[in-house]
C-alpha positions in Angstrom: 232.0 137.8 246.6 232.0 137.6 243.2 230.7 136.3 240.1 233.5 133.6 240.6 231.8 133.0 243.5 228.8 131.3 241.0 227.0 129.4 244.2 227.3 132.8 247.0 224.1 135.7 246.5 226.4 139.0 246.3 224.1 141.5 247.3 220.5 140.9 248.2 218.1 144.5 248.9 214.9 145.3 248.8 213.5 148.1 246.2 211.0 149.5 248.1 208.4 151.7 246.1 207.9 149.1 243.5 208.1 145.9 246.0 210.8 144.3 243.8 213.5 142.1 245.3 216.5 142.7 243.8 219.9 140.4 243.4 223.4 141.7 242.7 226.4 140.2 240.6 229.4 142.3 241.6 232.1 140.9 238.4 235.5 142.3 239.3 236.7 140.8 236.8 238.4 141.7 232.4 236.9 139.7 230.0 240.0 139.6 227.2 241.9 137.2 230.7 240.1 134.3 229.7 236.5 134.6 228.2 234.6 131.6 227.9 235.0 131.1 231.8 234.5 134.0 233.1 231.3 133.7 230.3 231.1 129.7 231.9 231.0 131.5 235.4 227.8 134.0 234.9 226.0 131.9 233.2 226.1 129.3 235.5 226.0 132.6 238.7 222.3 133.7 236.5 221.4 130.1 236.5 221.9 129.8 240.6 220.2 132.9 240.8 217.2 131.8 238.8 216.9 129.0 240.7 217.2 130.7 244.3 214.6 133.7 243.1 212.1 130.3 242.2 212.7 128.5 244.9 211.5 130.4 246.7 215.7 130.7 248.8 215.3 134.6 249.6 212.5 133.1 252.1 215.2 132.3 254.3 216.0 135.9 254.4 212.4 137.8 254.3 209.5 135.3 255.3 206.3 135.2 254.3 207.0 138.4 252.6 205.7 138.9 248.4 207.4 140.5 246.4 205.7 141.9 242.9 209.0 141.9 240.3 212.4 140.8 241.3 216.3 141.8 239.6 219.0 140.6 239.0 221.2 143.8 239.1 225.0 143.1 237.1 227.8 145.7 238.2 231.0 145.6 236.5 234.6 146.6 236.8 235.4 146.7 233.8 233.6 146.8 229.9 232.7 143.3 228.8 233.3 142.1 225.8 231.4 142.0 222.9 230.9 138.7 222.8 230.9 139.0 226.6 227.5 142.0 225.6 226.2 139.9 223.2 225.0 137.5 225.9 223.8 140.0 228.7 222.1 141.6 226.1 221.3 137.7 224.9 219.3 137.4 228.3 217.2 139.4 229.2 214.4 138.1 227.3 214.3 134.8 228.8 214.6 136.4 232.3 211.6 138.4 231.3 209.0 135.4 230.7 209.8 134.5 235.0 209.2 137.9 235.8 212.9 139.1 236.2 214.5 142.0 234.8 218.1 142.1 233.8 220.1 144.9 233.8 223.5 145.7 234.0 226.1 148.3 234.1 229.8 149.0 234.0 230.8 151.1 237.1 233.4 153.7 236.0 236.3 154.5 239.5 237.3 157.7 240.0 240.4 158.9 239.4 
């Protein structure tokens, strides 16, 4: 699964110390190849994750468990373009208003 599988959750788990449900987005694609399509797929993926959280879709996995917080974590193989980074950094505030933290990271390969 990856960012292009917009209707699927790539990974999910609980951060027990903070009672946070963490949803993972994996992105193995380069941004410079088709930046517009990449941004469009990422936006759709984020929107689907928000709907999943707000609609309680996680209850199929965790039953009636309630969470104090929610986090969407995006892990990138390649550094996002400048436009991609602006998009990712700009999306934090609207999600925070919904009690959803958003973080992203570029995973470095071991050489």
